[in-house]
C-alpha positions as CSV (number, residue, x, y, z in Angstrom):
1,X,-25.4,16.2,-17.3
2,X,-24.0,19.4,-15.7
3,X,-26.5,21.2,-14.0
4,X,-28.0,18.1,-12.0
5,X,-24.0,18.0,-10.7
6,X,-23.8,21.7,-9.4
7,X,-27.2,21.2,-7.7
8,X,-26.6,18.0,-6.3
9,X,-22.7,17.4,-6.4
10,X,-23.2,13.9,-5.0
11,X,-26.2,12.4,-7.5
12,X,-23.8,9.7,-9.2
13,X,-26.3,9.3,-12.1
14,X,-24.8,12.8,-13.6
15,X,-21.7,11.4,-14.0
16,X,-22.9,8.2,-16.0
17,X,-25.0,9.8,-18.2
18,X,-21.8,12.1,-19.0
19,X,-19.4,8.7,-19.4
20,X,-22.6,7.5,-21.8
21,X,-22.0,10.7,-23.9
22,X,-18.6,9.0,-24.7
23,X,-17.2,12.4,-24.3
24,X,-14.0,11.7,-22.7
25,X,-12.7,15.4,-22.0
26,X,-16.2,16.0,-20.9
27,X,-15.8,13.5,-18.4
28,X,-12.6,14.9,-17.3
29,X,-14.1,18.5,-16.7
30,X,-17.3,16.8,-14.9
31,X,-15.1,15.2,-12.4
32,X,-12.6,17.9,-11.8
33,X,-15.5,20.2,-11.7
34,X,-17.0,18.4,-8.7
35,X,-13.9,18.2,-7.4
36,X,-13.2,21.6,-6.6
37,X,-17.0,21.7,-5.7
38,X,-16.8,19.6,-2.4
39,X,-15.6,21.5,0.6
40,X,-14.8,18.2,3.0
41,X,-11.2,17.2,1.7
42,X,-12.1,13.0,2.5
43,X,-14.9,13.6,0.0
44,X,-12.5,15.6,-3.0
45,X,-9.7,13.0,-1.9
46,X,-12.4,9.7,-3.1
47,X,-13.7,12.3,-5.9
48,X,-9.4,12.3,-7.4
49,X,-9.4,8.3,-6.4
50,X,-12.2,8.2,-9.3
51,X,-10.8,10.7,-11.6
52,X,-7.4,8.8,-11.2
53,X,-9.5,5.4,-12.1
54,X,-10.3,6.8,-15.2
55,X,-7.2,8.2,-15.9
56,X,-6.0,4.7,-15.8
57,X,-8.8,2.5,-16.7
58,X,-10.6,5.1,-19.9
59,X,-7.3,6.7,-21.0
60,X,-5.2,4.4,-20.4
61,X,-2.3,7.1,-18.7
62,X,-1.3,5.0,-15.5
63,X,1.5,8.5,-14.9
64,X,-1.5,10.4,-14.6
65,X,-3.6,8.5,-12.8
66,X,-0.9,8.3,-9.9
67,X,-0.5,11.5,-9.7
68,X,-4.0,11.8,-9.6
69,X,-3.9,8.8,-6.8
70,X,-1.0,10.8,-4.8
71,X,-3.1,14.2,-4.8
72,X,-5.9,12.4,-3.3
73,X,-3.5,11.2,-0.3
74,X,-2.1,14.7,0.5
75,X,-6.2,15.3,0.4
76,X,-7.2,12.8,2.9
77,X,-3.7,11.2,4.5
78,X,-5.9,8.1,5.8
79,X,-7.7,7.6,2.2
80,X,-7.0,4.1,2.0
81,X,-8.2,3.1,-1.3
82,X,-6.2,5.9,-2.6
83,X,-2.9,4.0,-1.3
84,X,-4.1,0.7,-2.8
85,X,-5.0,2.1,-6.1
86,X,-1.1,3.4,-6.3
87,X,0.2,0.0,-4.8
88,X,-1.6,-1.5,-8.3
89,X,-1.2,0.7,-10.7
90,X,2.8,1.4,-9.9
91,X,2.7,-2.6,-9.9
92,X,1.2,-3.2,-13.2
93,X,4.2,0.0,-14.0
94,X,6.5,-1.6,-12.7
95,X,7.3,1.3,-10.5
96,X,9.0,-0.4,-7.3
97,X,9.7,2.6,-5.4
98,X,6.2,3.7,-5.5
99,X,5.1,0.4,-4.9
100,X,7.3,-0.4,-1.6
101,X,6.4,3.0,-0.3
102,X,2.7,2.6,-0.8
103,X,2.9,-0.9,1.1
104,X,4.9,0.5,4.0
105,X,1.7,3.1,3.7
106,X,-0.7,0.2,4.0
107,X,1.0,-1.3,7.1
108,X,0.9,1.8,9.0
109,X,-2.8,1.8,7.7
110,X,-3.5,-1.5,9.1
111,X,-6.3,-2.7,11.8
112,X,-3.9,-5.0,13.5
113,X,-0.5,-6.4,14.0
114,X,-1.1,-9.4,12.0
115,X,-2.2,-7.2,8.7
116,X,0.4,-4.8,9.4
117,X,3.5,-7.4,9.4
118,X,2.0,-8.5,6.1
119,X,2.2,-5.3,4.4
120,X,5.9,-4.9,5.8
121,X,6.7,-8.6,4.5
122,X,5.4,-7.4,0.7
123,X,7.5,-4.1,1.3
124,X,10.3,-5.8,2.4
125,X,10.5,-8.1,-0.4
126,X,10.0,-5.2,-2.8
127,X,13.2,-3.3,-1.1
128,X,15.2,-6.4,-1.2
129,X,14.3,-8.0,-4.9
130,X,13.1,-4.7,-7.2
131,X,14.9,-2.2,-5.2
132,X,18.5,-3.8,-4.3
133,X,17.9,-2.8,-0.6
134,X,18.8,-5.3,2.0
135,X,19.2,-2.9,4.8
136,X,16.0,-1.4,3.9
137,X,14.9,-5.2,3.5
138,X,16.0,-6.2,6.7
139,X,14.7,-3.4,8.8
140,X,11.5,-4.3,7.1
141,X,11.3,-8.4,8.0
142,X,12.7,-7.5,11.8
143,X,9.8,-5.2,12.6
144,X,7.4,-7.8,11.2
145,X,8.9,-10.3,13.0
146,X,8.4,-8.3,16.0
147,X,4.9,-8.0,14.9
148,X,4.4,-11.6,14.4
149,X,7.0,-13.6,15.7
150,X,5.2,-16.8,14.2
151,X,6.0,-15.4,10.8
152,X,8.6,-17.7,9.6
153,X,9.1,-16.8,5.9
154,X,10.3,-13.4,7.4
155,X,12.7,-15.0,10.0
156,X,14.1,-17.3,6.9
157,X,14.7,-14.3,4.8
158,X,16.2,-12.3,8.0
159,X,18.4,-15.3,8.5
160,X,19.7,-15.8,4.8
161,X,20.5,-11.9,4.5
162,X,22.3,-12.2,7.7
163,X,24.1,-15.2,6.3
164,X,25.0,-13.7,3.3
165,X,26.1,-10.3,5.0
166,X,28.3,-12.8,7.4
167,X,26.9,-10.8,10.3
168,X,27.2,-14.0,12.9
169,X,26.1,-11.9,16.1
170,X,22.9,-10.8,14.7
171,X,21.9,-13.8,13.2
172,X,22.4,-15.2,16.2
173,X,20.6,-12.4,18.1
174,X,17.6,-13.3,15.5
175,X,17.1,-17.0,16.7
176,X,17.6,-15.8,20.3
177,X,15.0,-12.9,20.0
178,X,12.4,-15.7,17.9
179,X,12.2,-18.1,20.5
180,X,11.6,-15.5,23.3
181,X,8.5,-14.1,21.4
182,X,7.4,-17.0,21.0
183,X,7.9,-18.4,24.6
184,X,6.2,-15.1,25.3
185,X,3.3,-14.9,23.3
186,X,2.5,-18.7,24.4
187,X,2.4,-20.2,21.5
188,X,4.5,-23.6,22.8
189,X,5.4,-25.0,19.3
190,X,7.7,-27.4,20.9
191,X,8.7,-28.7,17.4
192,X,9.3,-25.2,16.2
193,X,11.5,-24.6,19.3
194,X,13.2,-27.8,18.6
195,X,13.8,-27.1,15.2
196,X,14.9,-23.4,16.0
């Protein structure tokens, strides 16, 4: 299998041949040789994600997998798959700091403001519930609301955090901002405005 890899680094079945042989250490060595042979950082990054998957799935070594995914991200900061894998594996490992960071990163990679707001809300929930960082959570929820004023789940959380901390002026401001944003976005949801 090695010679095929050297001659054709993108020839996928060479890795499968080694994988079928069942020699675990050989799989890792072949992947590492492949990674070193690749010139393009994004190709190297993708190969590192595959190696990280091997660490997690075949060797039950999530810590090494996470390190490998982070190396993949250093090679190519736009490798969304690496960030998604970090989020998934860190969630399983209950590494909440990494989960929160990866969700914030995914919010920056989002294709539109709704998706960005979605990731910010997920990151902020982790910050609030797992990391006990209400200020950081509040900032994230507010940012999500500014991106997508229709996210009442975020609004309810913002108001509950502000009520808990007795920030009455800021609470009043949150209501005013939401009403203004809803009017500006043209979503004349009269029932919603009446509730507010």
